[in-house]
Structure formats: structure tokens, C-alpha cells
VEXDREN-2710 file (C-alpha; in Angstrom, 1 decimal):
% VEXDREN-2710
k/r/px/py/pz
1/MET/-2.2/10.6/-41.1
2/SER/0.2/12.8/-39.0
3/MET/-0.7/15.5/-36.4
4/ARG/-0.1/19.3/-36.5
5/ILE/1.1/19.5/-32.8
6/LEU/1.5/22.7/-31.3
7/ILE/3.7/23.3/-27.7
8/LEU/3.0/26.2/-25.5
9/GLY/6.8/27.7/-24.8
10/ALA/9.9/25.9/-25.2
11/GLY/11.1/25.9/-21.5
12/ALA/12.4/22.6/-20.0
13/THR/10.1/20.2/-20.0
14/GLY/8.1/21.1/-23.4
15/GLY/11.4/22.1/-24.9
16/TYR/13.1/18.4/-24.4
17/PHE/10.0/16.5/-25.2
18/GLY/9.4/19.1/-28.3
19/ALA/12.9/18.9/-29.7
20/LEU/12.9/15.2/-29.6
21/LEU/9.7/15.0/-31.9
22/ALA/11.2/17.7/-33.8
23/LYS/14.0/16.1/-34.4
24/ALA/12.1/12.9/-35.5
25/GLY/10.3/14.7/-38.2
26/VAL/7.1/15.1/-36.1
27/ASP/5.4/18.3/-37.0
28/VAL/5.6/20.2/-34.1
29/THR/5.5/24.1/-33.7
30/PHE/6.4/26.1/-30.4
31/LEU/4.4/28.8/-29.5
32/VAL/6.6/31.2/-27.9
33/ARG/7.7/35.0/-26.8
34/PRO/9.2/37.2/-30.0
35/THR/13.0/36.9/-28.2
36/ARG/12.6/32.8/-28.0
37/ARG/11.1/32.5/-31.4
38/ASP/13.7/34.7/-32.8
39/GLN/16.5/32.9/-30.8
40/LEU/14.9/29.3/-31.9
41/GLN/14.8/30.3/-35.7
42/ARG/18.4/31.4/-35.3
43/ASP/20.1/28.8/-33.0
44/GLY/17.6/25.9/-33.0
45/LEU/16.8/24.1/-29.7
46/ALA/19.6/22.2/-27.8
47/ILE/19.6/19.7/-25.2
48/LYS/22.4/18.2/-23.0
49/SER/21.7/15.1/-22.0
50/HIS/23.8/11.7/-20.4
51/LEU/21.4/10.2/-23.0
52/GLY/22.8/12.0/-25.9
53/ASP/23.0/15.8/-26.9
54/VAL/20.7/16.9/-29.6
55/THR/20.4/20.5/-31.5
56/THR/17.6/20.9/-33.7
57/PRO/16.3/23.4/-36.0
58/VAL/12.5/24.0/-34.8
59/LYS/9.7/25.9/-35.8
60/ALA/8.5/28.6/-33.9
61/ILE/6.0/31.3/-33.6
62/THR/4.6/33.8/-31.5
63/ARG/0.7/34.4/-30.4
64/ASP/0.4/36.5/-33.1
65/GLU/1.3/34.4/-35.9
66/ILE/-1.1/31.7/-34.8
67/SER/-2.6/30.2/-38.4
68/GLY/-5.3/27.9/-38.0
69/THR/-5.7/25.4/-35.6
70/TYR/-3.9/22.5/-34.2
71/ASP/-4.7/18.8/-33.9
72/ALA/-3.0/18.3/-30.3
73/ILE/-1.6/21.3/-28.1
74/VAL/0.8/20.4/-25.2
75/LEU/0.7/22.1/-22.2
76/SER/3.3/22.4/-19.8
77/SER/3.2/25.6/-17.7
78/LYS/3.7/26.1/-14.2
79/ALA/0.0/26.2/-12.9
80/TYR/0.3/30.1/-11.7
81/GLY/0.8/30.4/-15.3
82/LEU/-2.4/28.5/-16.1
83/ALA/-4.7/31.6/-16.7
84/ASP/-2.3/33.3/-19.3
85/ALA/-1.6/29.8/-21.0
86/ILE/-5.5/29.5/-21.9
87/GLU/-5.9/32.6/-23.4
88/THR/-2.7/32.2/-25.4
89/ILE/-3.8/29.2/-27.0
90/ARG/-7.5/29.8/-27.3
91/PRO/-6.7/30.9/-31.1
92/ALA/-5.0/27.5/-31.8
93/VAL/-8.1/25.3/-30.4
94/GLY/-10.6/24.0/-33.1
95/ASP/-13.6/21.7/-32.9
96/LYS/-11.3/18.7/-32.9
97/THR/-8.4/19.7/-31.1
98/LEU/-6.9/17.6/-28.1
99/ILE/-5.2/19.3/-25.5
100/LEU/-2.5/17.5/-23.6
101/PRO/-1.6/19.3/-20.2
102/LEU/2.0/18.2/-18.3
103/LEU/1.0/20.0/-15.4
104/ASN/1.1/18.6/-11.3
105/GLY/-2.3/18.0/-9.2
106/MET/-5.7/17.8/-11.0
107/ARG/-7.1/21.5/-10.4
108/HIS/-5.9/22.3/-14.0
109/LEU/-8.9/19.8/-15.5
110/ASP/-11.4/21.7/-14.0
111/ASP/-9.7/25.0/-15.6
112/LEU/-9.2/23.4/-19.1
113/ASP/-12.4/22.1/-19.0
114/ARG/-14.1/24.9/-18.4
115/ALA/-12.3/26.9/-20.7
116/PHE/-12.3/24.4/-23.7
117/GLY/-14.5/21.6/-22.6
118/ALA/-14.0/18.4/-21.1
119/GLU/-14.1/16.8/-24.8
120/HIS/-10.9/18.5/-25.8
121/VAL/-8.7/17.9/-22.5
122/LEU/-6.6/14.9/-22.3
123/GLY/-5.0/13.4/-19.0
124/GLY/-1.4/13.6/-19.2
125/THR/2.0/13.7/-17.0
126/CYS/5.6/13.2/-17.2
127/HIS/8.6/12.0/-15.1
128/ILE/11.7/14.2/-15.8
129/SER/14.4/16.6/-14.5
130/VAL/15.2/19.0/-16.6
131/VAL/16.5/23.0/-16.1
132/LEU/16.7/26.0/-18.6
133/ASP/20.2/27.5/-18.8
134/ALA/20.3/31.0/-19.7
135/ASP/21.3/30.7/-23.0
136/GLY/18.6/28.5/-24.0
137/THR/20.1/25.2/-23.6
138/ILE/17.9/22.3/-21.8
139/ARG/19.9/20.1/-19.4
140/HIS/18.7/16.9/-18.8
141/LEU/19.6/16.0/-15.0
142/SER/17.6/12.9/-14.7
143/PRO/18.4/8.8/-15.5
144/PHE/14.6/8.8/-16.7
145/ALA/12.5/11.0/-19.3
146/SER/9.1/9.7/-19.8
147/LEU/5.3/11.3/-21.0
148/THR/2.1/9.4/-20.0
149/GLN/-1.0/10.3/-21.9
150/GLY/-4.6/8.7/-22.5
151/PRO/-8.0/9.8/-22.8
152/ARG/-10.4/10.6/-20.0
153/THR/-13.8/9.6/-21.8
154/ALA/-14.1/6.9/-24.1
155/ALA/-15.0/9.6/-27.3
156/GLN/-11.1/10.9/-26.9
157/ARG/-9.6/6.8/-27.4
158/GLU/-9.3/7.7/-31.1
159/GLY/-7.6/10.9/-31.1
160/ALA/-5.3/9.9/-28.0
161/ALA/-4.2/6.5/-30.0
162/ARG/-3.2/9.1/-33.1
163/LEU/-1.3/11.3/-30.7
164/GLN/0.5/8.1/-29.0
165/GLN/1.8/7.2/-32.5
166/GLU/3.3/10.5/-33.2
167/LEU/4.8/10.7/-29.4
168/GLU/6.6/7.6/-30.0
169/ARG/8.0/8.7/-32.9
170/GLY/10.7/10.8/-30.1
171/GLY/12.4/8.0/-29.2
172/PHE/11.8/9.0/-25.4
173/ASP/9.7/7.2/-23.2
174/ALA/6.1/7.5/-24.1
175/ARG/3.4/5.6/-22.7
176/PHE/-0.5/5.0/-23.1
177/SER/-2.5/4.8/-20.2
178/SER/-6.2/3.6/-20.0
179/ASP/-6.0/5.0/-16.6
180/VAL/-4.6/7.9/-16.5
181/ILE/-6.5/9.5/-13.9
182/GLY/-5.0/6.7/-11.7
183/THR/-1.6/7.6/-13.2
184/MET/-1.9/11.6/-12.8
185/TRP/-2.9/10.9/-8.6
186/GLU/-0.1/8.4/-8.4
187/LYS/2.6/11.0/-9.2
188/TRP/0.2/13.5/-7.1
189/PHE/0.6/11.6/-4.1
190/PHE/4.4/11.3/-4.3
191/LEU/5.3/14.8/-5.3
192/ALA/2.8/16.4/-2.9
193/THR/4.6/14.4/-0.3
194/LEU/8.2/15.3/-1.7
195/ALA/7.1/19.2/-2.0
196/ALA/5.6/19.4/1.5
197/ALA/8.4/18.0/3.7
198/THR/11.6/19.1/1.7
199/CYS/10.3/22.8/1.2
200/LEU/9.3/22.5/5.3
201/MET/12.2/21.4/6.2
202/ARG/14.3/23.4/3.6
203/ALA/16.2/20.1/2.9
204/SER/17.0/17.3/1.0
205/VAL/15.2/13.7/1.6
206/GLY/18.3/12.1/2.8
207/GLU/19.2/15.1/5.1
208/ILE/15.5/14.9/6.5
209/VAL/15.6/11.1/7.0
210/ARG/19.0/11.5/8.8
211/THR/17.4/13.0/11.6
212/ASP/15.8/11.3/14.6
213/GLU/12.5/11.7/13.7
214/GLY/12.4/12.3/9.7
215/GLU/11.5/9.0/8.4
216/ARG/8.8/9.1/10.4
217/LEU/7.4/12.3/9.2
218/ILE/7.9/11.6/6.0
219/SER/6.3/8.4/6.2
220/SER/3.2/10.1/7.9
221/MET/3.0/12.1/5.3
222/LEU/2.9/10.1/2.7
223/ALA/0.3/8.0/4.5
224/GLU/-1.9/11.4/4.8
225/CYS/-1.6/11.8/0.7
226/SER/-2.1/8.2/0.0
227/ALA/-5.5/8.3/2.3
228/VAL/-6.8/11.3/0.2
229/ALA/-6.2/9.6/-3.0
230/ALA/-7.9/6.5/-1.9
231/ALA/-10.9/8.7/-0.5
232/CYS/-11.3/10.5/-3.8
233/GLY/-11.1/7.0/-5.6
234/HIS/-8.0/6.3/-6.7
235/PRO/-5.6/4.6/-4.1
236/PRO/-2.0/3.9/-5.1
237/SER/-1.2/0.7/-6.5
238/THR/0.9/-1.4/-4.2
239/ALA/4.0/-1.0/-6.8
240/ALA/3.3/2.8/-6.5
241/GLN/3.1/3.1/-2.6
242/GLU/6.4/0.7/-2.3
243/GLY/8.6/2.8/-4.7
244/ALA/7.2/5.7/-3.2
245/ARG/8.5/4.9/0.4
246/ALA/11.9/3.7/-0.9
247/THR/12.2/7.0/-2.7
248/LEU/11.1/9.0/0.4
249/THR/13.3/7.1/3.0
250/ASP/16.6/6.4/1.3
251/ARG/19.0/8.0/3.8
252/GLN/21.8/8.5/1.0
253/SER/19.3/10.4/-1.2
254/ASN/19.9/14.1/-2.1
255/ILE/16.5/14.9/-4.1
256/SER/14.0/17.5/-3.6
257/ALA/10.9/19.2/-4.8
258/SER/11.6/21.7/-7.7
259/MET/9.5/23.5/-5.8
260/LEU/12.2/23.9/-2.8
261/ARG/14.7/25.1/-5.6
262/ASP/12.0/27.8/-6.7
263/ILE/11.8/29.1/-3.1
264/GLN/15.5/29.0/-2.9
265/ARG/16.1/30.9/-5.8
266/GLY/13.0/33.5/-4.6
267/GLY/10.7/32.8/-7.2
268/GLU/6.4/31.9/-7.5
269/ILE/5.6/28.5/-6.3
270/GLU/3.0/26.0/-7.0
271/SER/1.8/25.3/-3.5
272/ASP/-1.9/25.6/-3.9
273/HIS/-2.2/23.6/-6.9
274/ILE/0.1/20.8/-5.4
275/VAL/-0.3/20.7/-1.9
276/GLY/-3.4/23.0/-1.0
277/ASP/-5.6/21.3/-3.5
278/LEU/-4.8/18.0/-2.3
279/ILE/-5.7/18.9/1.4
280/ARG/-8.8/20.5/0.1
281/ARG/-10.1/17.2/-1.4
282/GLY/-9.0/15.3/1.7
283/ARG/-11.5/17.6/3.4
284/GLU/-14.0/17.0/1.1
285/HIS/-13.8/13.3/2.3
286/GLY/-13.4/13.7/5.9
287/VAL/-9.3/12.8/5.6
288/PRO/-7.2/14.9/8.2
289/THR/-3.9/15.9/6.8
290/PRO/-2.4/17.4/10.1
291/LEU/1.3/17.5/8.9
292/LEU/0.3/18.9/5.3
293/ASP/-1.8/21.4/6.8
294/VAL/1.4/22.8/8.7
295/ALA/3.4/22.2/5.5
296/TYR/0.8/24.3/3.5
297/VAL/0.8/27.2/6.2
298/HIS/4.3/27.2/5.9
299/LEU/4.2/27.2/1.9
300/GLN/1.5/30.2/1.9
301/ALA/3.5/32.3/4.1
302/TYR/6.1/32.4/1.6
303/GLN/3.5/32.7/-1.1
304/ASN/2.1/35.6/0.6
305/ARG/5.6/37.4/1.1
306/PHE/6.6/36.7/-2.8
307/LYS/3.4/38.3/-3.9
308/ALA/3.8/41.5/-1.4
309/ALA/7.6/41.6/-2.4
310/ALA/6.5/41.4/-6.3
311/GLU/3.5/44.3/-5.4
312/THR/6.1/46.6/-3.9
313/ALA/8.3/46.3/-6.9
314/VAL/5.4/47.0/-9.1
END
């Protein structure tokens, strides 16, 4: 039996996976603002990708147009938008609805559990680099596009398996994890290192590593993040450690965290969710994180300046 799936927003990440699902005939609806709804209903959703360009008609509604509840709801909002996202999807959540968050870090699980009950909230993550152009087109920038999801409790296994069948129809790399929390930690320890290092230094990985002490700095940050994950009961696998180290010490790499791009354009950032929360969890287990602490002060200073400017503008 097919599932009725709601995707909050039609931004870069949710729009990419949702468009491919819609093109494959999966029952997908995008919950968006009125102007985006009108655009999607008129033009459909377009992806520009080295894997093949896609333009497909999609179903789109606003919050006022929600009719009934959905079998699954996919969230890919930024962490700072989670509170609004929770209230936006609330009318669409029924007794058996499963919520699949694709946010980074872990703190959002606590927020969603409090709002809807842990029995409704799956674990999930994705690996993709996409941006949304001004005209609503999604540009796929990375050679990869994977989405991983899985149950956090035994009671969720059947529903997560059903959702997996739907996701696999989309043609992208859809993965099912029996240890989805471990999978999320393996992304988090890498992403926190990437964000802390590239934002602190305002530079790409390669630019940092090509300095006299850059490789040692990034390797030490990675060790701090790995130690926190291990103390929290989710030590990264050897393969994850080696892969992260290879990526983060590549002298020719031009990668940087999306958080740095947000800073460069003067936008809001997910510093509390990605770096701050990892530091806090480390402290709870007595794990020192001196380099992450420095990076987090830097990120908080930027965030405070951003908030002050936003308040002044109002």
C-alpha cells in the first residue's frame, strides 16, 4: 500500500528528493508558502544536475490547505527554523504519522519528541550539496545524493520499512539503517569539524591544510569531535574516521561547510545545533574540546551580530 507523503518546503534538499519521488509517481505533496505554491503549480519543480536534469509537475499546498493527515512527513529545514516547522506541520500529523527529519546534529530529535512523541519521529540524514536559485530551480553540485533513514524503536520498524519502499522508487541513493542514530553521529562528528574549521579560518579545507599548522589543527578538531561521539556511546567506525580524515586533510580540496557560505552571504547559521550542542554533550561526559570552544566563540560572536542587525532592521 502506497504512502501519503508531505514534504515541508520545496527548498534545495527537500525539493531535490521530493521532485524525484514525484517524477516516479510517489504520492508527494509540498507544503509551502503561497508564492512558492503558485510557482510550483505553474512551472513544476526543476533540477539541474550532472545526473540528469529534471522538470516535473508537483502537488503543492499552503498550511491553510492541509486536508487530513499524512503517513510520513519529511523535514529538511534549518535548525533555527525548527520551531516554526513544528507548528506548520502540526495539523498534518495523525496518530500513525511518521516524521523523517533530515536536519544535522541531534538536538532536533529532542524538540520533535517533545512536540509529537518519540514514537512518531524516525532518525534520518542525507549527504548532498544542492542550492536553490532565485528562480526556484534546484542545482545539484555534488557527485553524490543519498538519503538515509531508519527506526529509532522496534515499533517503528514496519512503518520505516514501508517508507523505504517509497523512497527507493525515487531513483536516488536511498539507504535504510538499523542503527540510524549511529549513522547520524558519523555525519555529525565530520560536519562539526568541517564547520568549526572552515568558519573559524574563513577558508576551504585545502587552504587551511596548506598552511604550516592547518593539518594538525583540523586533525585535532576531528579528534575532539570523535571523542565526544565515543563518550556518547556512538564511536565513529574505522571507515568513517579514515574517510573523514582523508577528506579533511586533502591539500587540493576546495570544500567548505555550508555554514561558511551562510556567513559569507550574511545569513543566519546553525552554530548552536551543529557545534554548540556537540560541545555541551562533551562537557556532560567530561570530554574537553578546547579547539571547538574557540570556534564556537567565533560563531556565537557572528550570530550575536547577525541578531543585533536583524533587530535594528525591524
